C-alpha positions as CSV (number, residue, x, y, z in Angstrom):
1,M,-13.2,3.0,-9.6
2,R,-14.1,6.5,-8.7
3,G,-16.7,5.2,-6.3
4,L,-14.1,3.0,-4.7
5,Q,-11.7,5.8,-4.2
6,Q,-14.4,7.9,-2.6
7,Q,-15.2,5.1,-0.2
8,L,-11.5,4.7,0.6
9,F,-11.2,8.4,1.3
10,H,-14.2,8.2,3.6
11,N,-12.7,5.3,5.5
12,A,-9.3,6.9,5.9
13,T,-10.8,10.1,7.3
14,K,-13.7,8.8,9.3
15,A,-11.9,9.3,12.6
16,G,-12.3,13.0,12.3
17,P,-13.5,15.8,9.9
18,V,-11.7,16.4,6.7
19,V,-9.8,19.6,6.8
20,P,-9.6,21.5,3.5
21,V,-5.9,22.2,2.7
22,M,-4.6,24.7,0.2
23,R,-1.3,23.7,-1.4
24,C,-0.1,27.2,-1.5
25,G,-1.7,28.2,1.8
26,F,-0.6,26.1,4.8
27,F,1.7,24.1,2.6
28,L,3.4,27.1,1.1
29,P,6.9,25.6,1.5
30,M,5.8,22.7,-0.7
31,C,5.2,25.1,-3.5
32,T,8.5,27.0,-3.3
33,M,10.9,24.6,-1.8
34,G,14.5,24.4,-3.0
35,A,14.2,20.8,-4.0
36,A,11.4,21.7,-6.3
37,S,13.8,23.8,-8.3
38,K,14.1,20.7,-10.5
39,S,11.5,21.2,-13.2
40,S,8.3,19.7,-12.0
41,N,6.1,18.1,-14.7
42,R,3.4,15.5,-15.2
43,N,6.1,12.7,-15.2
44,T,7.8,13.8,-12.0
45,I,7.2,11.4,-9.1
46,K,6.3,13.3,-6.0
47,V,7.4,11.6,-2.8
48,V,6.3,11.8,0.8
49,V,8.7,10.3,3.4
50,N,6.9,9.1,6.5
51,G,9.4,8.5,9.4
52,A,11.6,11.3,8.0
53,G,13.6,11.6,11.2
54,S,14.8,8.0,11.3
55,E,18.2,7.1,9.9
56,L,16.6,5.6,6.8
57,G,14.2,8.6,6.5
58,R,17.1,11.1,6.6
59,A,18.9,9.2,3.9
60,A,15.8,8.9,1.8
61,I,15.2,12.7,2.0
62,A,18.7,13.2,0.6
63,A,18.4,10.5,-2.1
64,V,15.0,11.6,-3.3
65,S,15.9,15.3,-3.4
66,K,18.8,14.5,-5.7
67,A,17.2,11.9,-7.8
68,R,16.3,12.6,-11.4
69,G,12.5,12.6,-12.1
70,M,11.6,12.8,-8.4
71,Q,10.5,15.6,-6.2
72,L,10.3,15.5,-2.4
73,V,7.0,17.2,-1.5
74,G,6.3,16.0,2.1
75,A,8.1,14.8,5.2
76,V,6.3,13.4,8.3
77,D,7.8,12.7,11.7
78,S,6.6,13.4,15.2
79,Q,10.0,14.3,16.7
80,F,11.0,16.9,14.2
81,D,7.7,18.8,13.7
82,G,8.4,22.2,12.1
83,Q,12.0,21.6,11.3
84,D,13.4,21.9,7.8
85,A,13.7,18.5,6.1
86,G,17.0,19.3,4.5
87,Q,18.5,20.4,7.8
88,V,17.3,17.2,9.6
89,A,18.8,15.1,6.7
90,G,22.1,16.9,7.1
91,L,22.0,18.6,3.6
92,E,24.2,21.6,2.9
93,E,21.2,23.6,1.8
94,L,17.7,23.9,3.3
95,L,14.9,22.4,1.3
96,E,12.3,24.9,2.5
97,L,10.1,22.0,3.3
98,P,9.0,21.6,7.0
99,I,8.6,18.2,8.6
100,L,5.0,17.9,9.8
101,N,3.3,15.5,12.2
102,D,0.1,14.8,10.3
103,L,0.4,12.2,7.6
104,V,-3.3,12.5,6.5
105,M,-3.0,16.2,6.0
106,V,0.2,15.9,3.9
107,L,-1.3,13.1,1.8
108,G,-4.5,15.1,1.3
109,S,-2.6,18.1,0.0
110,L,-0.5,16.1,-2.4
111,S,-3.4,14.0,-3.8
112,Q,-5.0,17.1,-5.3
113,G,-2.2,17.9,-7.6
114,T,-0.5,14.8,-8.9
115,S,-1.1,11.4,-10.6
116,L,2.3,10.1,-9.7
117,G,2.5,10.3,-5.9
118,V,4.4,7.8,-3.7
119,M,4.4,7.5,0.1
120,V,7.6,6.0,1.5
121,D,7.0,4.5,4.9
122,F,9.7,4.1,7.5
123,S,7.5,4.3,10.5
124,N,7.0,1.0,12.3
125,P,5.4,-2.4,11.6
126,A,2.3,-1.6,13.7
127,S,1.5,1.5,11.6
128,V,2.0,0.1,8.1
129,Y,-1.5,-1.2,7.6
130,D,-3.2,2.1,8.4
131,N,-0.5,4.2,6.6
132,V,-0.9,2.2,3.3
133,R,-4.7,2.4,3.5
134,Q,-4.5,6.2,4.0
135,A,-2.1,6.6,1.1
136,T,-4.2,4.4,-1.2
137,A,-7.3,6.4,-0.2
138,F,-5.7,9.5,-1.5
139,G,-4.6,7.9,-4.7
140,L,-0.9,7.5,-3.8
141,R,1.2,4.4,-4.2
142,S,3.3,3.1,-1.2
143,V,6.8,1.8,-0.7
144,V,7.3,0.2,2.7
145,G,10.8,-0.2,3.9
146,V,10.0,-1.6,7.3
147,S,11.0,-5.1,8.4
148,G,8.8,-7.2,10.7
149,V,5.4,-6.6,9.0
150,E,3.3,-9.6,9.8
151,M,2.2,-11.8,6.8
152,D,-1.5,-11.5,7.7
153,V,-1.1,-7.7,7.4
154,V,0.7,-8.2,4.0
155,G,-2.2,-10.4,2.9
156,A,-4.9,-7.9,3.9
157,L,-3.1,-5.0,2.2
158,S,-2.6,-7.1,-0.9
159,T,-6.4,-7.7,-1.2
160,F,-7.0,-4.0,-0.5
161,C,-4.5,-2.7,-3.1
162,E,-5.8,-5.1,-5.7
163,K,-9.3,-3.9,-5.3
164,A,-8.1,-0.3,-5.5
165,S,-5.8,-1.1,-8.5
166,T,-3.0,0.8,-6.7
167,G,0.6,-0.3,-6.4
168,C,2.4,-1.1,-3.2
169,I,5.9,-2.5,-2.5
170,I,6.7,-4.0,0.9
171,A,10.4,-4.6,1.1
172,P,11.8,-6.0,4.4
173,S,15.2,-5.2,3.0
174,L,16.0,-2.5,0.5
175,S,19.5,-3.8,-0.1
176,I,20.1,-4.9,-3.7
177,G,23.2,-6.7,-2.5
178,A,21.3,-8.7,0.1
179,V,18.8,-9.8,-2.6
180,L,21.7,-10.9,-4.9
181,L,23.3,-12.8,-2.0
182,Q,20.0,-14.7,-1.3
183,Q,19.6,-15.6,-5.0
184,A,23.1,-16.8,-5.3
185,A,22.8,-18.9,-2.1
186,A,19.6,-20.5,-3.4
187,M,21.3,-21.6,-6.6
188,A,24.2,-23.1,-4.7
189,A,22.0,-24.9,-2.3
190,F,21.2,-27.5,-4.9
191,Q,24.8,-28.5,-5.1
192,Y,25.9,-28.6,-1.4
193,R,24.7,-30.5,1.7
194,H,26.4,-28.5,4.4
195,V,25.6,-24.8,5.0
196,E,25.9,-22.4,7.9
197,I,25.4,-18.6,8.2
198,I,27.6,-16.3,10.1
199,E,26.3,-12.8,10.7
200,S,27.7,-9.8,12.5
201,Q,26.0,-6.6,13.8
202,G,27.1,-3.6,15.7
203,S,24.0,-3.9,17.8
204,S,20.7,-5.7,17.6
205,L,17.6,-6.6,19.5
206,E,17.1,-9.9,17.5
207,Y,19.3,-12.9,17.4
208,P,19.4,-14.2,14.7
209,S,18.5,-11.2,12.6
210,R,15.5,-11.2,10.3
211,E,17.7,-11.1,7.3
212,A,19.7,-14.2,8.3
213,V,16.4,-16.0,9.1
214,E,15.0,-15.1,5.7
215,I,18.1,-16.4,4.0
216,A,17.9,-19.7,6.0
217,N,14.2,-20.0,5.1
218,S,14.9,-19.4,1.4
219,L,17.3,-22.3,1.5
220,S,14.7,-24.6,3.1
221,G,11.9,-26.4,1.3
222,L,14.1,-27.2,-1.7
223,G,14.2,-30.9,-1.0
224,Q,17.6,-30.7,0.7
225,V,18.4,-31.6,4.3
226,Y,21.6,-29.9,5.4
227,N,24.4,-30.8,7.8
228,D,23.5,-34.5,7.9
229,G,20.1,-33.7,9.3
230,N,21.6,-32.6,12.7
231,T,19.1,-30.3,14.2
232,S,20.1,-30.9,17.8
233,K,20.1,-27.8,20.1
234,E,22.0,-29.5,22.8
235,F,25.0,-27.3,22.3
236,P,23.9,-23.6,21.9
237,A,27.3,-22.6,20.6
238,R,26.6,-24.6,17.5
239,G,24.1,-21.9,16.5
240,E,20.3,-21.5,16.0
241,V,18.8,-24.1,13.7
242,I,16.4,-22.8,11.1
243,G,14.3,-24.7,8.5
244,D,16.0,-27.8,7.0
245,G,19.0,-27.8,9.3
246,V,20.6,-24.4,8.4
247,R,22.6,-23.1,11.4
248,I,23.0,-19.4,12.1
249,H,25.8,-17.9,14.3
250,S,25.3,-14.3,15.4
251,L,28.1,-11.9,16.4
252,A,27.2,-8.6,18.1
253,L,30.0,-6.2,19.0
254,P,30.3,-2.4,18.9
255,G,32.0,-1.3,15.8
256,L,31.1,-4.3,13.6
257,V,29.6,-3.6,10.2
258,S,26.4,-5.4,9.3
259,S,27.5,-8.5,7.5
260,V,26.0,-11.8,6.4
261,D,28.3,-14.7,5.3
262,V,26.7,-17.8,3.9
263,R,29.1,-20.7,3.8
264,F,28.6,-24.0,1.8
265,S,31.0,-26.9,2.1
266,A,31.7,-30.2,0.4
267,P,34.6,-32.6,0.6
268,G,37.7,-30.6,-0.3
269,E,36.1,-27.2,-0.9
270,M,34.2,-24.3,0.6
271,L,32.0,-21.7,-1.1
272,S,31.2,-18.4,0.6
273,F,28.8,-15.6,-0.2
274,R,29.3,-12.5,1.9
275,H,27.6,-9.1,1.9
276,D,28.7,-6.2,4.1
277,V,26.8,-3.0,4.7
278,M,28.9,-0.1,6.0
279,D,26.3,2.7,5.7
280,V,22.6,3.2,5.3
281,Q,23.4,4.8,1.9
282,A,23.7,1.3,0.5
283,L,19.9,0.9,0.7
284,M,19.1,4.0,-1.3
285,P,19.5,2.5,-4.8
286,G,17.0,-0.1,-3.9
287,L,14.6,2.5,-2.5
288,L,14.8,4.7,-5.7
289,M,14.3,1.6,-7.8
290,A,11.2,0.7,-5.8
291,I,9.8,4.2,-6.1
292,R,10.2,4.1,-9.9
293,R,8.6,0.6,-10.1
294,V,5.7,1.1,-7.8
295,V,4.0,3.8,-10.0
296,R,3.5,1.2,-12.7
297,L,2.0,-1.4,-10.4
298,K,-1.7,-2.0,-9.7
299,S,-1.3,-4.4,-6.8
300,L,1.0,-5.3,-3.9
301,V,4.4,-6.8,-4.4
302,Y,6.3,-8.3,-1.4
303,G,10.1,-8.3,-1.6
304,L,12.6,-6.2,-3.5
305,E,13.6,-9.3,-5.5
306,K,10.2,-9.3,-7.3
307,I,11.0,-6.0,-9.1
308,M,14.6,-6.6,-9.9
């Protein structure tokens, strides 16, 4: 195992020389930061947030810094280099932790002083593969809260993490409510032959959304053909057809909350499951749960539902 970790470290740093980093030298703020006023011990999970300047990243900084048994020790983002993480996250007090623009350096400094380290990745799908490999090389687990990661990347990282005996959770959605809705809809699907999904978003670049498509796919392959098998796309207003005849209707208007409504019908009745997200804070309980779970894993898990 030690030989494998040394090889992983070599692979993650082969693009350039390894720079020795002192935890109380260059990373002095990490040793004296306000968030670390919570007693730090061997059981404290030390967290690095990559993509700290994004909306999710800022919320994660606030959530981790307040969570019991966790300590925020690193924040990485290219747009806020040098700024205090607490200030960027909108906290009342500074964390005395600067946001840096070098993920490898931050991971390297952390790996020398903890056995419970987690990198939270909110960067972008194209960077996930390299970021998880780098974190694994330094002995850290990973929680990826990025949607759109290709399944071949997930497969490659699964093999990599299994060989390294290191945990990783890739969760396209960190919403516990979204997972519960999907599970409830899957149970109802065996009892109904008509189903459509209505979603609303304030703004989006994808129609239908990945979340709605994922729900439609989860309802397909169950031996059920919906809506009398009508998969015609002759009338676009009838919605996009996914899987075994599930139709999705997408609304996109400024001011709308993010909402997914799955409607089943049968003669004389209608059953509806709806989930609304008004604020990114709704995703933080799922994130904290994933951080606590991943330190116990020795392989990759895809989907928040697998750890609930």
